[in-house]
Structures are given as C-alpha cells and as structure tokens.
FINU-444889 format. One line per 10 residues: their letters; for each residue x, y, z of C-alpha. Coordinates in steps of 0.1 Angstrom, whole numbers, plus 5000, padded with zeros to 4 digits. Example, Ala and Ser with C-alpha at 12.3 -4.5 7.8 and 13.67 -1.06 7.14 Angstrom:
# residues 2
AS) 5123:4955:5078 ~ 5137:4989:5071 $
END
This chain:
# residues 110
MALLQVGVLF) 0308:6304:8847 ~ 0301:6266:8847 ~ 0278:6250:8872 ~ 0306:6233:8891 ~ 0326:6265:8894 ~ 0295:6284:8906 ~ 0287:6257:8931 ~ 0322:6255:8945 ~ 0325:6293:8948 ~ 0291:6296:8966 $
ALTARAEIVG) 0301:6268:8989 ~ 0334:6284:8998 ~ 0316:6318:9003 ~ 0291:6302:9026 ~ 0317:6283:9046 ~ 0337:6316:9052 ~ 0305:6333:9064 ~ 0295:6305:9087 ~ 0330:6303:9103 ~ 0331:6341:9106 $
CYLPWLVLRQ) 0298:6339:9126 ~ 0304:6307:9145 ~ 0336:6318:9162 ~ 0321:6349:9178 ~ 0292:6326:9189 ~ 0318:6304:9207 ~ 0332:6335:9224 ~ 0299:6350:9234 ~ 0279:6318:9242 ~ 0306:6293:9254 $
GRSALWLLPA) 0331:6317:9270 ~ 0359:6309:9246 ~ 0389:6333:9243 ~ 0383:6366:9226 ~ 0413:6357:9204 ~ 0389:6337:9183 ~ 0375:6370:9171 ~ 0406:6375:9150 ~ 0402:6345:9127 ~ 0364:6353:9127 $
AASLALFAWL) 0372:6388:9113 ~ 0395:6372:9087 ~ 0369:6347:9077 ~ 0343:6374:9073 ~ 0368:6395:9052 ~ 0373:6364:9031 ~ 0336:6360:9027 ~ 0332:6396:9015 ~ 0361:6391:8990 ~ 0347:6358:8977 $
LTLHPAAAGR) 0313:6376:8970 ~ 0332:6399:8946 ~ 0343:6369:8925 ~ 0308:6360:8915 ~ 0301:6372:8879 ~ 0265:6383:8884 ~ 0253:6417:8898 ~ 0255:6419:8936 ~ 0218:6415:8943 ~ 0215:6385:8921 $
TYAAYGGMYI) 0245:6369:8936 ~ 0231:6375:8971 ~ 0198:6360:8961 ~ 0214:6329:8946 ~ 0239:6325:8974 ~ 0211:6319:8999 ~ 0205:6285:8985 ~ 0240:6273:8990 ~ 0242:6290:9024 ~ 0212:6269:9036 $
TIALIWLRVV) 0228:6237:9024 ~ 0262:6244:9039 ~ 0245:6255:9072 ~ 0227:6222:9074 ~ 0260:6203:9067 ~ 0276:6224:9095 ~ 0247:6215:9118 ~ 0253:6178:9111 ~ 0291:6177:9111 ~ 0300:6204:9137 $
DGVVLTRWDG) 0270:6204:9160 ~ 0263:6166:9156 ~ 0225:6171:9150 ~ 0209:6144:9128 ~ 0193:6159:9098 ~ 0157:6151:9088 ~ 0143:6144:9054 ~ 0127:6178:9057 ~ 0162:6194:9060 ~ 0172:6175:9029 $
LGAALALAGM) 0141:6185:9010 ~ 0146:6222:9020 ~ 0182:6221:9010 ~ 0173:6206:8976 ~ 0146:6232:8970 ~ 0170:6260:8980 ~ 0197:6246:8956 ~ 0172:6244:8928 ~ 0162:6280:8934 ~ 0199:6290:8935 $
AVIALQPAAR) 0205:6272:8901 ~ 0175:6290:8885 ~ 0189:6324:8896 ~ 0226:6318:8891 ~ 0224:6299:8858 ~ 0198:6320:8839 ~ 0206:6329:8803 ~ 0223:6362:8797 ~ 0200:6390:8788 ~ 0203:6401:8751 $
END
C-alpha cells in the first residue's frame, strides 16, 4: 500500500475513533443528550471496520496507528477545542509520524 493511501487510511481511522470517544465525553461531561451516544457507537464501529482494511497484521497496524492518532488528536485539540499548539506538540507529532512510517512501510519479510 502506498504511503499516501496508508496515511489517509490511518487518518480516517483515527478520526472515527476520536469522534466515537468525543461524543460520549460531551454526554458525560457537558450534559449533552444521550442521543449523541448513537453516532458515537456508529463511529466506533466504523473505526473497528477501518482497522480491518489495513494490510499488516493487527498488532503491527495498532502500533503504527498510534503515530497518526497522536497527530489527529493534536489537530482535533486545535480545531475543535481551540487550544493553540506548541512547537513541542509539533515535534511530538513529527516523531510519532516518523515512527508510524518506520513500522507501516517496512520491507516485506522474505
């Protein structure tokens, strides 16, 4: 799978997980309607399905996925929560993405 495809798939997977966890947070912490739990469940189901589309073994996929999750979570922090990111956030995301690339794009075993 090409780098761009892997990156997009990981980004979609991370977004589905974050939405699936953020909506219950709104219900529990901000008193929003419990009806928000329905799209949250759908988003978490989408997250689980998207994980099955990754070509690597499950453990390797989960390990590599962490890098993209960190990056998307920081983007969420900025866009949704309005928190200004620091250079340390950027550096951490870059390191996490580098680790993801090493794991996800390793040569196939012979």
